C-alpha positions as CSV (number, residue, x, y, z in Angstrom):
1,M,-3.4,4.7,-11.0
2,H,-5.9,2.7,-8.0
3,I,-5.4,0.4,-4.8
4,I,-7.4,-1.2,-3.3
5,Y,-7.1,-2.9,0.3
6,H,-9.0,-6.2,1.3
7,V,-10.5,-6.4,4.9
8,A,-10.7,-10.6,5.3
9,A,-9.9,-13.5,7.4
10,H,-7.0,-14.2,7.8
11,D,-4.4,-16.6,9.6
12,G,-6.6,-17.2,12.6
13,G,-7.9,-13.2,13.6
14,Y,-8.2,-10.6,10.4
15,A,-6.2,-9.1,8.2
16,Y,-6.2,-6.2,5.0
17,R,-4.0,-6.7,1.7
18,L,-3.4,-5.6,-1.4
19,D,-3.1,-8.2,-4.4
20,H,-2.1,-10.9,-2.9
21,V,0.5,-9.6,-0.2
22,W,-1.2,-10.3,3.2
23,S,-0.5,-7.2,6.2
24,E,0.4,-8.5,10.1
25,T,-3.3,-10.4,11.6
26,F,-5.0,-8.5,13.8
27,A,-6.9,-10.4,16.6
28,D,-10.4,-8.7,15.3
29,H,-11.8,-7.4,12.3
30,A,-12.3,-3.8,13.8
31,G,-8.7,-3.8,14.7
32,A,-7.7,-5.0,11.3
33,L,-10.9,-2.0,9.4
34,A,-9.0,0.7,11.5
35,A,-5.6,-0.2,10.1
36,A,-6.7,-0.5,6.8
37,R,-7.9,2.9,6.5
38,R,-5.0,3.9,8.6
39,V,-2.7,2.5,5.5
40,A,-4.8,3.7,2.8
41,R,-4.9,7.0,3.7
42,R,-1.4,7.4,4.1
43,Q,-1.0,5.4,0.8
44,Q,-2.3,9.3,-0.3
45,L,-0.6,11.6,0.8
46,G,2.0,13.4,-1.1
47,G,5.8,14.7,0.2
48,Q,8.7,15.8,-2.4
49,D,10.0,15.8,-5.6
50,T,13.0,13.2,-5.1
51,R,15.7,12.0,-7.2
52,I,15.6,8.7,-7.3
53,T,18.2,5.6,-9.2
54,Y,18.1,2.4,-10.1
55,Q,19.2,-0.9,-12.0
56,T,17.1,-2.4,-14.0
57,S,16.9,-6.4,-14.4
58,D,20.0,-5.8,-18.1
59,G,21.6,-4.6,-15.8
60,H,21.7,-0.6,-16.8
61,W,20.7,2.3,-14.4
62,H,18.7,4.7,-14.7
63,D,18.4,8.4,-12.8
64,E,14.6,9.9,-12.7
65,L,13.2,12.3,-10.9
66,S,9.8,11.2,-9.0
67,S,7.3,13.3,-7.9
68,G,5.7,13.8,-4.4
69,G,2.6,14.1,-5.8
70,D,2.3,11.3,-8.1
71,R,0.3,9.1,-5.8
72,P,-2.2,7.0,-6.1
73,E,-6.7,6.5,-5.0
74,A,-6.8,4.0,-2.1
75,D,-10.1,2.4,-0.8
76,V,-10.4,-0.6,1.4
77,V,-13.4,-3.1,0.6
78,D,-14.4,-5.2,3.8
79,G,-15.1,-8.8,2.6
């Protein structure tokens, strides 16, 4: 999986977004760009394998092992 954070003017300042979800607003472009780069780096950090349990919309429960190494590639696009 590959995800891209976009940095742009937003809500009277600058922010980064993933798909259609915006971050908090930063006073300047440099602050938003630095934050987006930090988030992209953290997104790629692996963790420990863990067992997860979740319910789907049809009411069925599922139990599975989620790999801590299953992380997306993340990039930042400025503009």
